[in-house]
PDB file of N, H, CA, C and O in Angstrom:
ATOM      1  N   MET A   1     126.892  70.698  67.623  1.00  0.00           N
ATOM      2  CA  MET A   1     127.815  71.756  67.946  1.00  0.00           C
ATOM      3  C   MET A   1     127.043  72.856  68.671  1.00  0.00           C
ATOM      4  O   MET A   1     126.025  73.314  68.153  1.00  0.00           O
ATOM      5  N   PRO A   2     127.494  73.303  69.862  1.00  0.00           N
ATOM      6  CA  PRO A   2     126.790  74.354  70.584  1.00  0.00           C
ATOM      7  C   PRO A   2     126.895  75.688  69.842  1.00  0.00           C
ATOM      8  O   PRO A   2     127.888  75.967  69.170  1.00  0.00           O
ATOM      9  N   ALA A   3     125.851  76.502  69.980  1.00  0.00           N
ATOM     10  H   ALA A   3     125.044  76.276  70.526  1.00  0.00           H
ATOM     11  CA  ALA A   3     125.838  77.824  69.351  1.00  0.00           C
ATOM     12  C   ALA A   3     126.851  78.728  70.023  1.00  0.00           C
ATOM     13  O   ALA A   3     127.093  78.617  71.225  1.00  0.00           O
ATOM     14  N   ALA A   4     127.435  79.611  69.258  1.00  0.00           N
ATOM     15  H   ALA A   4     127.238  79.702  68.282  1.00  0.00           H
ATOM     16  CA  ALA A   4     128.368  80.596  69.816  1.00  0.00           C
ATOM     17  C   ALA A   4     127.598  81.562  70.708  1.00  0.00           C
ATOM     18  O   ALA A   4     126.380  81.691  70.586  1.00  0.00           O
ATOM     19  N   GLU A   5     128.304  82.234  71.597  1.00  0.00           N
ATOM     20  H   GLU A   5     129.294  82.129  71.696  1.00  0.00           H
ATOM     21  CA  GLU A   5     127.682  83.158  72.545  1.00  0.00           C
ATOM     22  C   GLU A   5     126.859  84.233  71.845  1.00  0.00           C
ATOM     23  O   GLU A   5     125.856  84.686  72.398  1.00  0.00           O
ATOM     24  N   HIS A   6     127.248  84.649  70.660  1.00  0.00           N
ATOM     25  H   HIS A   6     128.062  84.281  70.211  1.00  0.00           H
ATOM     26  CA  HIS A   6     126.553  85.728  69.969  1.00  0.00           C
ATOM     27  C   HIS A   6     125.425  85.243  69.068  1.00  0.00           C
ATOM     28  O   HIS A   6     124.720  86.064  68.482  1.00  0.00           O
ATOM     29  N   ASP A   7     125.240  83.956  68.945  1.00  0.00           N
ATOM     30  H   ASP A   7     125.813  83.289  69.421  1.00  0.00           H
ATOM     31  CA  ASP A   7     124.183  83.398  68.101  1.00  0.00           C
ATOM     32  C   ASP A   7     122.926  83.157  68.924  1.00  0.00           C
ATOM     33  O   ASP A   7     122.625  82.024  69.300  1.00  0.00           O
ATOM     34  N   HIS A   8     122.190  84.241  69.201  1.00  0.00           N
ATOM     35  H   HIS A   8     122.434  85.162  68.895  1.00  0.00           H
ATOM     36  CA  HIS A   8     120.993  84.138  70.032  1.00  0.00           C
ATOM     37  C   HIS A   8     119.751  83.977  69.172  1.00  0.00           C
ATOM     38  O   HIS A   8     119.641  84.576  68.103  1.00  0.00           O
ATOM     39  N   VAL A   9     118.824  83.169  69.643  1.00  0.00           N
ATOM     40  H   VAL A   9     118.913  82.682  70.512  1.00  0.00           H
ATOM     41  CA  VAL A   9     117.503  83.062  69.049  1.00  0.00           C
ATOM     42  C   VAL A   9     116.509  83.400  70.157  1.00  0.00           C
ATOM     43  O   VAL A   9     116.563  82.832  71.248  1.00  0.00           O
ATOM     44  N   TYR A  10     115.609  84.324  69.865  1.00  0.00           N
ATOM     45  H   TYR A  10     115.565  84.785  68.978  1.00  0.00           H
ATOM     46  CA  TYR A  10     114.656  84.780  70.863  1.00  0.00           C
ATOM     47  C   TYR A  10     113.230  84.412  70.469  1.00  0.00           C
ATOM     48  O   TYR A  10     112.888  84.353  69.288  1.00  0.00           O
ATOM     49  N   LYS A  11     112.423  84.172  71.466  1.00  0.00           N
ATOM     50  H   LYS A  11     112.701  84.219  72.425  1.00  0.00           H
ATOM     51  CA  LYS A  11     110.971  84.062  71.289  1.00  0.00           C
ATOM     52  C   LYS A  11     110.420  85.349  71.884  1.00  0.00           C
ATOM     53  O   LYS A  11     110.962  85.868  72.860  1.00  0.00           O
ATOM     54  N   ILE A  12     109.348  85.861  71.300  1.00  0.00           N
ATOM     55  H   ILE A  12     108.909  85.439  70.507  1.00  0.00           H
ATOM     56  CA  ILE A  12     108.777  87.114  71.769  1.00  0.00           C
ATOM     57  C   ILE A  12     107.414  86.856  72.399  1.00  0.00           C
ATOM     58  O   ILE A  12     106.589  86.113  71.866  1.00  0.00           O
ATOM     59  N   LEU A  13     107.204  87.486  73.538  1.00  0.00           N
ATOM     60  H   LEU A  13     107.873  88.090  73.971  1.00  0.00           H
ATOM     61  CA  LEU A  13     105.986  87.341  74.312  1.00  0.00           C
ATOM     62  C   LEU A  13     105.421  88.732  74.570  1.00  0.00           C
ATOM     63  O   LEU A  13     106.169  89.633  74.950  1.00  0.00           O
ATOM     64  N   ASP A  14     104.125  88.927  74.374  1.00  0.00           N
ATOM     65  H   ASP A  14     103.518  88.195  74.065  1.00  0.00           H
ATOM     66  CA  ASP A  14     103.487  90.198  74.708  1.00  0.00           C
ATOM     67  C   ASP A  14     102.909  90.108  76.109  1.00  0.00           C
ATOM     68  O   ASP A  14     102.238  89.138  76.459  1.00  0.00           O
ATOM     69  N   LEU A  15     103.181  91.139  76.908  1.00  0.00           N
ATOM     70  H   LEU A  15     103.726  91.928  76.623  1.00  0.00           H
ATOM     71  CA  LEU A  15     102.670  91.233  78.273  1.00  0.00           C
ATOM     72  C   LEU A  15     101.957  92.567  78.444  1.00  0.00           C
ATOM     73  O   LEU A  15     102.292  93.546  77.777  1.00  0.00           O
ATOM     74  N   VAL A  16     100.990  92.603  79.325  1.00  0.00           N
ATOM     75  H   VAL A  16     100.718  91.807  79.867  1.00  0.00           H
ATOM     76  CA  VAL A  16     100.343  93.858  79.678  1.00  0.00           C
ATOM     77  C   VAL A  16     100.415  93.984  81.196  1.00  0.00           C
ATOM     78  O   VAL A  16      99.922  93.129  81.932  1.00  0.00           O
ATOM     79  N   GLY A  17     101.042  95.073  81.646  1.00  0.00           N
ATOM     80  H   GLY A  17     101.442  95.768  81.047  1.00  0.00           H
ATOM     81  CA  GLY A  17     101.150  95.335  83.082  1.00  0.00           C
ATOM     82  C   GLY A  17     100.346  96.564  83.442  1.00  0.00           C
ATOM     83  O   GLY A  17     100.137  97.443  82.606  1.00  0.00           O
ATOM     84  N   SER A  18      99.895  96.628  84.677  1.00  0.00           N
ATOM     85  H   SER A  18     100.065  95.914  85.356  1.00  0.00           H
ATOM     86  CA  SER A  18      99.139  97.799  85.110  1.00  0.00           C
ATOM     87  C   SER A  18      99.584  98.222  86.505  1.00  0.00           C
ATOM     88  O   SER A  18     100.148  97.438  87.269  1.00  0.00           O
ATOM     89  N   SER A  19      99.311  99.488  86.809  1.00  0.00           N
ATOM     90  H   SER A  19      98.852 100.125  86.189  1.00  0.00           H
ATOM     91  CA  SER A  19      99.658 100.034  88.113  1.00  0.00           C
ATOM     92  C   SER A  19      98.804 101.267  88.365  1.00  0.00           C
ATOM     93  O   SER A  19      98.492 102.016  87.439  1.00  0.00           O
ATOM     94  N   GLU A  20      98.435 101.471  89.598  1.00  0.00           N
ATOM     95  H   GLU A  20      98.688 100.863  90.350  1.00  0.00           H
ATOM     96  CA  GLU A  20      97.739 102.693  89.980  1.00  0.00           C
ATOM     97  C   GLU A  20      98.724 103.831  90.209  1.00  0.00           C
ATOM     98  O   GLU A  20      98.319 104.987  90.327  1.00  0.00           O
ATOM     99  N   THR A  21     100.031 103.510  90.272  1.00  0.00           N
ATOM    100  H   THR A  21     100.361 102.570  90.176  1.00  0.00           H
ATOM    101  CA  THR A  21     101.048 104.479  90.645  1.00  0.00           C
ATOM    102  C   THR A  21     101.743 105.140  89.463  1.00  0.00           C
ATOM    103  O   THR A  21     101.807 106.367  89.394  1.00  0.00           O
ATOM    104  N   SER A  22     102.273 104.330  88.516  1.00  0.00           N
ATOM    105  H   SER A  22     102.220 103.333  88.572  1.00  0.00           H
ATOM    106  CA  SER A  22     103.073 104.911  87.434  1.00  0.00           C
ATOM    107  C   SER A  22     103.257 103.921  86.284  1.00  0.00           C
ATOM    108  O   SER A  22     102.994 102.726  86.418  1.00  0.00           O
ATOM    109  N   ILE A  23     103.712 104.453  85.159  1.00  0.00           N
ATOM    110  H   ILE A  23     103.925 105.424  85.051  1.00  0.00           H
ATOM    111  CA  ILE A  23     104.062 103.623  84.013  1.00  0.00           C
ATOM    112  C   ILE A  23     105.225 102.709  84.379  1.00  0.00           C
ATOM    113  O   ILE A  23     105.229 101.527  84.035  1.00  0.00           O
ATOM    114  N   ASP A  24     106.209 103.263  85.080  1.00  0.00           N
ATOM    115  H   ASP A  24     106.206 104.223  85.360  1.00  0.00           H
ATOM    116  CA  ASP A  24     107.374 102.483  85.513  1.00  0.00           C
ATOM    117  C   ASP A  24     106.948 101.281  86.351  1.00  0.00           C
ATOM    118  O   ASP A  24     107.450 100.175  86.151  1.00  0.00           O
ATOM    119  N   ASP A  25     106.037 101.491  87.277  1.00  0.00           N
ATOM    120  H   ASP A  25     105.629 102.390  87.439  1.00  0.00           H
ATOM    121  CA  ASP A  25     105.545 100.379  88.105  1.00  0.00           C
ATOM    122  C   ASP A  25     104.764  99.362  87.281  1.00  0.00           C
ATOM    123  O   ASP A  25     104.822  98.166  87.563  1.00  0.00           O
ATOM    124  N   ALA A  26     104.035  99.824  86.267  1.00  0.00           N
ATOM    125  H   ALA A  26     103.989 100.796  86.038  1.00  0.00           H
ATOM    126  CA  ALA A  26     103.302  98.903  85.398  1.00  0.00           C
ATOM    127  C   ALA A  26     104.270  97.982  84.666  1.00  0.00           C
ATOM    128  O   ALA A  26     104.012  96.786  84.531  1.00  0.00           O
ATOM    129  N   ILE A  27     105.392  98.540  84.190  1.00  0.00           N
ATOM    130  H   ILE A  27     105.602  99.512  84.300  1.00  0.00           H
ATOM    131  CA  ILE A  27     106.433  97.738  83.531  1.00  0.00           C
ATOM    132  C   ILE A  27     107.010  96.726  84.508  1.00  0.00           C
ATOM    133  O   ILE A  27     107.110  95.539  84.199  1.00  0.00           O
ATOM    134  N   LYS A  28     107.388  97.199  85.683  1.00  0.00           N
ATOM    135  H   LYS A  28     107.308  98.164  85.935  1.00  0.00           H
ATOM    136  CA  LYS A  28     107.991  96.320  86.695  1.00  0.00           C
ATOM    137  C   LYS A  28     107.022  95.216  87.125  1.00  0.00           C
ATOM    138  O   LYS A  28     107.438  94.076  87.334  1.00  0.00           O
ATOM    139  N   ASN A  29     105.745  95.544  87.258  1.00  0.00           N
ATOM    140  H   ASN A  29     105.407  96.470  87.088  1.00  0.00           H
ATOM    141  CA  ASN A  29     104.745  94.539  87.646  1.00  0.00           C
ATOM    142  C   ASN A  29     104.636  93.437  86.597  1.00  0.00           C
ATOM    143  O   ASN A  29     104.568  92.257  86.943  1.00  0.00           O
ATOM    144  N   ALA A  30     104.620  93.812  85.320  1.00  0.00           N
ATOM    145  H   ALA A  30     104.675  94.771  85.039  1.00  0.00           H
ATOM    146  CA  ALA A  30     104.506  92.816  84.250  1.00  0.00           C
ATOM    147  C   ALA A  30     105.721  91.896  84.229  1.00  0.00           C
ATOM    148  O   ALA A  30     105.580  90.676  84.146  1.00  0.00           O
ATOM    149  N   ILE A  31     106.909  92.479  84.305  1.00  0.00           N
ATOM    150  H   ILE A  31     107.024  93.470  84.372  1.00  0.00           H
ATOM    151  CA  ILE A  31     108.135  91.676  84.246  1.00  0.00           C
ATOM    152  C   ILE A  31     108.284  90.800  85.483  1.00  0.00           C
ATOM    153  O   ILE A  31     108.672  89.636  85.383  1.00  0.00           O
ATOM    154  N   SER A  32     107.978  91.357  86.637  1.00  0.00           N
ATOM    155  H   SER A  32     107.662  92.303  86.718  1.00  0.00           H
ATOM    156  CA  SER A  32     108.094  90.584  87.879  1.00  0.00           C
ATOM    157  C   SER A  32     107.166  89.376  87.868  1.00  0.00           C
ATOM    158  O   SER A  32     107.566  88.273  88.240  1.00  0.00           O
ATOM    159  N   ARG A  33     105.935  89.588  87.445  1.00  0.00           N
ATOM    160  H   ARG A  33     105.609  90.484  87.143  1.00  0.00           H
ATOM    161  CA  ARG A  33     104.966  88.483  87.417  1.00  0.00           C
ATOM    162  C   ARG A  33     105.368  87.425  86.389  1.00  0.00           C
ATOM    163  O   ARG A  33     105.301  86.228  86.668  1.00  0.00           O
ATOM    164  N   ALA A  34     105.786  87.867  85.197  1.00  0.00           N
ATOM    165  H   ALA A  34     105.840  88.840  84.970  1.00  0.00           H
ATOM    166  CA  ALA A  34     106.172  86.920  84.141  1.00  0.00           C
ATOM    167  C   ALA A  34     107.413  86.123  84.537  1.00  0.00           C
ATOM    168  O   ALA A  34     107.554  84.962  84.152  1.00  0.00           O
ATOM    169  N   SER A  35     108.310  86.738  85.302  1.00  0.00           N
ATOM    170  H   SER A  35     108.196  87.681  85.615  1.00  0.00           H
ATOM    171  CA  SER A  35     109.558  86.056  85.678  1.00  0.00           C
ATOM    172  C   SER A  35     109.309  84.835  86.563  1.00  0.00           C
ATOM    173  O   SER A  35     110.201  84.006  86.738  1.00  0.00           O
ATOM    174  N   LYS A  36     108.109  84.721  87.120  1.00  0.00           N
ATOM    175  H   LYS A  36     107.384  85.395  86.979  1.00  0.00           H
ATOM    176  CA  LYS A  36     107.785  83.557  87.940  1.00  0.00           C
ATOM    177  C   LYS A  36     107.583  82.301  87.094  1.00  0.00           C
ATOM    178  O   LYS A  36     107.722  81.187  87.599  1.00  0.00           O
ATOM    179  N   THR A  37     107.253  82.472  85.801  1.00  0.00           N
ATOM    180  H   THR A  37     107.139  83.377  85.391  1.00  0.00           H
ATOM    181  CA  THR A  37     107.002  81.309  84.949  1.00  0.00           C
ATOM    182  C   THR A  37     107.796  81.307  83.645  1.00  0.00           C
ATOM    183  O   THR A  37     107.907  80.268  82.995  1.00  0.00           O
ATOM    184  N   VAL A  38     108.348  82.452  83.258  1.00  0.00           N
ATOM    185  H   VAL A  38     108.258  83.296  83.786  1.00  0.00           H
ATOM    186  CA  VAL A  38     109.113  82.543  82.007  1.00  0.00           C
ATOM    187  C   VAL A  38     110.584  82.693  82.351  1.00  0.00           C
ATOM    188  O   VAL A  38     110.975  83.630  83.047  1.00  0.00           O
ATOM    189  N   ARG A  39     111.403  81.760  81.859  1.00  0.00           N
ATOM    190  H   ARG A  39     111.085  80.999  81.294  1.00  0.00           H
ATOM    191  CA  ARG A  39     112.842  81.810  82.131  1.00  0.00           C
ATOM    192  C   ARG A  39     113.578  82.509  80.996  1.00  0.00           C
ATOM    193  O   ARG A  39     113.079  82.589  79.873  1.00  0.00           O
ATOM    194  N   GLU A  40     114.742  83.002  81.295  1.00  0.00           N
ATOM    195  H   GLU A  40     115.146  82.937  82.207  1.00  0.00           H
ATOM    196  CA  GLU A  40     115.666  83.569  80.306  1.00  0.00           C
ATOM    197  C   GLU A  40     115.139  84.808  79.592  1.00  0.00           C
ATOM    198  O   GLU A  40     115.453  85.024  78.422  1.00  0.00           O
ATOM    199  N   MET A  41     114.337  85.633  80.286  1.00  0.00           N
ATOM    200  H   MET A  41     114.082  85.458  81.237  1.00  0.00           H
ATOM    201  CA  MET A  41     113.921  86.905  79.683  1.00  0.00           C
ATOM    202  C   MET A  41     115.152  87.798  79.572  1.00  0.00           C
ATOM    203  O   MET A  41     115.938  87.893  80.515  1.00  0.00           O
ATOM    204  N   ARG A  42     115.322  88.453  78.427  1.00  0.00           N
ATOM    205  H   ARG A  42     114.683  88.376  77.661  1.00  0.00           H
ATOM    206  CA  ARG A  42     116.529  89.227  78.155  1.00  0.00           C
ATOM    207  C   ARG A  42     116.293  90.697  77.886  1.00  0.00           C
ATOM    208  O   ARG A  42     117.136  91.523  78.236  1.00  0.00           O
ATOM    209  N   TRP A  43     115.172  91.051  77.275  1.00  0.00           N
ATOM    210  H   TRP A  43     114.487  90.380  76.991  1.00  0.00           H
ATOM    211  CA  TRP A  43     114.936  92.451  76.939  1.00  0.00           C
ATOM    212  C   TRP A  43     113.441  92.718  76.842  1.00  0.00           C
ATOM    213  O   TRP A  43     112.633  91.794  76.747  1.00  0.00           O
ATOM    214  N   PHE A  44     113.090  93.998  76.869  1.00  0.00           N
ATOM    215  H   PHE A  44     113.747  94.749  76.947  1.00  0.00           H
ATOM    216  CA  PHE A  44     111.696  94.380  76.666  1.00  0.00           C
ATOM    217  C   PHE A  44     111.623  95.675  75.876  1.00  0.00           C
ATOM    218  O   PHE A  44     112.564  96.468  75.844  1.00  0.00           O
ATOM    219  N   GLU A  45     110.484  95.860  75.245  1.00  0.00           N
ATOM    220  H   GLU A  45     109.720  95.216  75.271  1.00  0.00           H
ATOM    221  CA  GLU A  45     110.202  97.058  74.475  1.00  0.00           C
ATOM    222  C   GLU A  45     108.781  97.488  74.813  1.00  0.00           C
ATOM    223  O   GLU A  45     107.862  96.671  74.764  1.00  0.00           O
ATOM    224  N   VAL A  46     108.589  98.745  75.150  1.00  0.00           N
ATOM    225  H   VAL A  46     109.335  99.409  75.190  1.00  0.00           H
ATOM    226  CA  VAL A  46     107.245  99.256  75.410  1.00  0.00           C
ATOM    227  C   VAL A  46     106.604  99.556  74.059  1.00  0.00           C
ATOM    228  O   VAL A  46     107.113 100.379  73.299  1.00  0.00           O
ATOM    229  N   VAL A  47     105.494  98.896  73.759  1.00  0.00           N
ATOM    230  H   VAL A  47     105.081  98.227  74.376  1.00  0.00           H
ATOM    231  CA  VAL A  47     104.847  99.072  72.464  1.00  0.00           C
ATOM    232  C   VAL A  47     103.549  99.873  72.550  1.00  0.00           C
ATOM    233  O   VAL A  47     103.058 100.374  71.539  1.00  0.00           O
ATOM    234  N   GLN A  48     103.002  99.992  73.741  1.00  0.00           N
ATOM    235  H   GLN A  48     103.401  99.584  74.562  1.00  0.00           H
ATOM    236  CA  GLN A  48     101.778 100.776  73.893  1.00  0.00           C
ATOM    237  C   GLN A  48     101.622 101.206  75.343  1.00  0.00           C
ATOM    238  O   GLN A  48     101.898 100.441  76.268  1.00  0.00           O
ATOM    239  N   THR A  49     101.176 102.437  75.524  1.00  0.00           N
ATOM    240  H   THR A  49     100.952 103.058  74.773  1.00  0.00           H
ATOM    241  CA  THR A  49     100.896 102.957  76.856  1.00  0.00           C
ATOM    242  C   THR A  49      99.495 103.548  76.846  1.00  0.00           C
ATOM    243  O   THR A  49      99.136 104.305  75.944  1.00  0.00           O
ATOM    244  N   ARG A  50      98.719 103.202  77.841  1.00  0.00           N
ATOM    245  H   ARG A  50      99.011 102.587  78.573  1.00  0.00           H
ATOM    246  CA  ARG A  50      97.379 103.765  77.948  1.00  0.00           C
ATOM    247  C   ARG A  50      97.005 103.814  79.431  1.00  0.00           C
ATOM    248  O   ARG A  50      97.746 103.330  80.286  1.00  0.00           O
ATOM    249  N   GLY A  51      95.875 104.391  79.712  1.00  0.00           N
ATOM    250  H   GLY A  51      95.273 104.784  79.017  1.00  0.00           H
ATOM    251  CA  GLY A  51      95.443 104.502  81.103  1.00  0.00           C
ATOM    252  C   GLY A  51      93.940 104.606  81.203  1.00  0.00           C
ATOM    253  O   GLY A  51      93.222 104.693  80.207  1.00  0.00           O
ATOM    254  N   HIS A  52      93.501 104.595  82.423  1.00  0.00           N
ATOM    255  H   HIS A  52      94.085 104.524  83.232  1.00  0.00           H
ATOM    256  CA  HIS A  52      92.077 104.664  82.723  1.00  0.00           C
ATOM    257  C   HIS A  52      91.841 105.937  83.532  1.00  0.00           C
ATOM    258  O   HIS A  52      92.563 106.218  84.488  1.00  0.00           O
ATOM    259  N   ILE A  53      90.838 106.691  83.144  1.00  0.00           N
ATOM    260  H   ILE A  53      90.252 106.462  82.367  1.00  0.00           H
ATOM    261  CA  ILE A  53      90.513 107.945  83.829  1.00  0.00           C
ATOM    262  C   ILE A  53      89.309 107.721  84.731  1.00  0.00           C
ATOM    263  O   ILE A  53      88.285 107.185  84.306  1.00  0.00           O
ATOM    264  N   GLU A  54      89.451 108.143  85.983  1.00  0.00           N
ATOM    265  H   GLU A  54      90.282 108.579  86.328  1.00  0.00           H
ATOM    266  CA  GLU A  54      88.358 108.041  86.958  1.00  0.00           C
ATOM    267  C   GLU A  54      88.159 109.408  87.611  1.00  0.00           C
ATOM    268  O   GLU A  54      89.078 109.945  88.228  1.00  0.00           O
ATOM    269  N   ASN A  55      86.983 109.956  87.475  1.00  0.00           N
ATOM    270  H   ASN A  55      86.236 109.519  86.973  1.00  0.00           H
ATOM    271  CA  ASN A  55      86.641 111.242  88.092  1.00  0.00           C
ATOM    272  C   ASN A  55      87.643 112.344  87.746  1.00  0.00           C
ATOM    273  O   ASN A  55      88.012 113.143  88.607  1.00  0.00           O
ATOM    274  N   GLY A  56      88.080 112.386  86.493  1.00  0.00           N
ATOM    275  H   GLY A  56      87.781 111.736  85.794  1.00  0.00           H
ATOM    276  CA  GLY A  56      88.974 113.445  86.043  1.00  0.00           C
ATOM    277  C   GLY A  56      90.432 113.285  86.409  1.00  0.00           C
ATOM    278  O   GLY A  56      91.228 114.197  86.182  1.00  0.00           O
ATOM    279  N   THR A  57      90.805 112.133  86.977  1.00  0.00           N
ATOM    280  H   THR A  57      90.158 111.392  87.161  1.00  0.00           H
ATOM    281  CA  THR A  57      92.217 111.877  87.301  1.00  0.00           C
ATOM    282  C   THR A  57      92.608 110.498  86.770  1.00  0.00           C
ATOM    283  O   THR A  57      91.756 109.697  86.386  1.00  0.00           O
ATOM    284  N   VAL A  58      93.900 110.247  86.758  1.00  0.00           N
ATOM    285  H   VAL A  58      94.592 110.897  87.070  1.00  0.00           H
ATOM    286  CA  VAL A  58      94.393 108.952  86.292  1.00  0.00           C
ATOM    287  C   VAL A  58      94.055 107.893  87.331  1.00  0.00           C
ATOM    288  O   VAL A  58      94.492 107.975  88.479  1.00  0.00           O
ATOM    289  N   GLY A  59      93.274 106.898  86.922  1.00  0.00           N
ATOM    290  H   GLY A  59      92.919 106.831  85.989  1.00  0.00           H
ATOM    291  CA  GLY A  59      92.907 105.799  87.818  1.00  0.00           C
ATOM    292  C   GLY A  59      93.977 104.722  87.844  1.00  0.00           C
ATOM    293  O   GLY A  59      94.327 104.210  88.908  1.00  0.00           O
ATOM    294  N   HIS A  60      94.503 104.374  86.655  1.00  0.00           N
ATOM    295  H   HIS A  60      94.219 104.789  85.791  1.00  0.00           H
ATOM    296  CA  HIS A  60      95.622 103.450  86.585  1.00  0.00           C
ATOM    297  C   HIS A  60      96.275 103.534  85.210  1.00  0.00           C
ATOM    298  O   HIS A  60      95.675 103.992  84.237  1.00  0.00           O
ATOM    299  N   TYR A  61      97.506 103.083  85.164  1.00  0.00           N
ATOM    300  H   TYR A  61      97.993 102.711  85.954  1.00  0.00           H
ATOM    301  CA  TYR A  61      98.301 103.047  83.942  1.00  0.00           C
ATOM    302  C   TYR A  61      98.343 101.611  83.438  1.00  0.00           C
ATOM    303  O   TYR A  61      98.340 100.662  84.222  1.00  0.00           O
ATOM    304  N   GLN A  62      98.381 101.469  82.120  1.00  0.00           N
ATOM    305  H   GLN A  62      98.383 102.240  81.483  1.00  0.00           H
ATOM    306  CA  GLN A  62      98.480 100.138  81.519  1.00  0.00           C
ATOM    307  C   GLN A  62      99.512 100.208  80.392  1.00  0.00           C
ATOM    308  O   GLN A  62      99.451 101.089  79.534  1.00  0.00           O
ATOM    309  N   VAL A  63     100.457  99.269  80.406  1.00  0.00           N
ATOM    310  H   VAL A  63     100.507  98.553  81.102  1.00  0.00           H
ATOM    311  CA  VAL A  63     101.557  99.265  79.447  1.00  0.00           C
ATOM    312  C   VAL A  63     101.646  97.899  78.777  1.00  0.00           C
ATOM    313  O   VAL A  63     101.647  96.872  79.457  1.00  0.00           O
ATOM    314  N   THR A  64     101.719  97.880  77.453  1.00  0.00           N
ATOM    315  H   THR A  64     101.719  98.713  76.900  1.00  0.00           H
ATOM    316  CA  THR A  64     101.935  96.643  76.708  1.00  0.00           C
ATOM    317  C   THR A  64     103.414  96.547  76.379  1.00  0.00           C
ATOM    318  O   THR A  64     103.998  97.468  75.807  1.00  0.00           O
ATOM    319  N   LEU A  65     104.012  95.420  76.746  1.00  0.00           N
ATOM    320  H   LEU A  65     103.537  94.672  77.210  1.00  0.00           H
ATOM    321  CA  LEU A  65     105.438  95.179  76.528  1.00  0.00           C
ATOM    322  C   LEU A  65     105.629  94.022  75.566  1.00  0.00           C
ATOM    323  O   LEU A  65     104.853  93.067  75.571  1.00  0.00           O
ATOM    324  N   ARG A  66     106.642  94.107  74.755  1.00  0.00           N
ATOM    325  H   ARG A  66     107.272  94.883  74.751  1.00  0.00           H
ATOM    326  CA  ARG A  66     107.104  92.972  73.962  1.00  0.00           C
ATOM    327  C   ARG A  66     108.382  92.518  74.653  1.00  0.00           C
ATOM    328  O   ARG A  66     109.341  93.284  74.757  1.00  0.00           O
ATOM    329  N   VAL A  67     108.397  91.276  75.124  1.00  0.00           N
ATOM    330  H   VAL A  67     107.619  90.654  75.039  1.00  0.00           H
ATOM    331  CA  VAL A  67     109.522  90.749  75.896  1.00  0.00           C
ATOM    332  C   VAL A  67     110.189  89.636  75.092  1.00  0.00           C
ATOM    333  O   VAL A  67     109.520  88.741  74.576  1.00  0.00           O
ATOM    334  N   GLY A  68     111.519  89.706  74.992  1.00  0.00           N
ATOM    335  H   GLY A  68     112.062  90.434  75.410  1.00  0.00           H
ATOM    336  CA  GLY A  68     112.271  88.664  74.309  1.00  0.00           C
ATOM    337  C   GLY A  68     112.950  87.755  75.319  1.00  0.00           C
ATOM    338  O   GLY A  68     113.536  88.219  76.297  1.00  0.00           O
ATOM    339  N   PHE A  69     112.864  86.457  75.071  1.00  0.00           N
ATOM    340  H   PHE A  69     112.388  86.080  74.276  1.00  0.00           H
ATOM    341  CA  PHE A  69     113.583  85.518  75.925  1.00  0.00           C
ATOM    342  C   PHE A  69     114.257  84.475  75.051  1.00  0.00           C
ATOM    343  O   PHE A  69     113.763  84.129  73.978  1.00  0.00           O
ATOM    344  N   THR A  70     115.387  83.984  75.524  1.00  0.00           N
ATOM    345  H   THR A  70     115.789  84.265  76.396  1.00  0.00           H
ATOM    346  CA  THR A  70     116.146  83.005  74.732  1.00  0.00           C
ATOM    347  C   THR A  70     115.506  81.636  74.862  1.00  0.00           C
ATOM    348  O   THR A  70     114.974  81.275  75.911  1.00  0.00           O
ATOM    349  N   LEU A  71     115.568  80.892  73.785  1.00  0.00           N
ATOM    350  H   LEU A  71     116.001  81.186  72.932  1.00  0.00           H
ATOM    351  CA  LEU A  71     115.037  79.535  73.766  1.00  0.00           C
ATOM    352  C   LEU A  71     116.060  78.580  74.363  1.00  0.00           C
ATOM    353  O   LEU A  71     117.264  78.732  74.162  1.00  0.00           O
ATOM    354  N   GLU A  72     115.570  77.609  75.088  1.00  0.00           N
ATOM    355  H   GLU A  72     114.591  77.485  75.251  1.00  0.00           H
ATOM    356  CA  GLU A  72     116.453  76.588  75.642  1.00  0.00           C
ATOM    357  C   GLU A  72     116.835  75.605  74.552  1.00  0.00           C
ATOM    358  O   GLU A  72     116.066  75.349  73.626  1.00  0.00           O
ATOM    359  N   GLU A  73     118.015  75.069  74.677  1.00  0.00           N
ATOM    360  H   GLU A  73     118.639  75.277  75.429  1.00  0.00           H
ATOM    361  CA  GLU A  73     118.479  74.106  73.671  1.00  0.00           C
ATOM    362  C   GLU A  73     118.029  72.709  74.003  1.00  0.00           C
ATOM    363  O   GLU A  73     118.330  71.772  73.264  1.00  0.00           O
TER     364      GLU A  73
END
């Protein structure tokens, strides 16, 4: 019997994205890259934000995401 539309089961994957521009771009970079090999991604949660300092300025941003995707039947 097929599962009802509301009976979702998710697998969770941790990703780390980075960007020299912004936290937003770091998130987009991680999701864009993962979407090339991970199907059915449905949601994400930012679990950690950090960055690298170079010469007194922000060198790059790094964001750890928890991404949920549905399992195939």
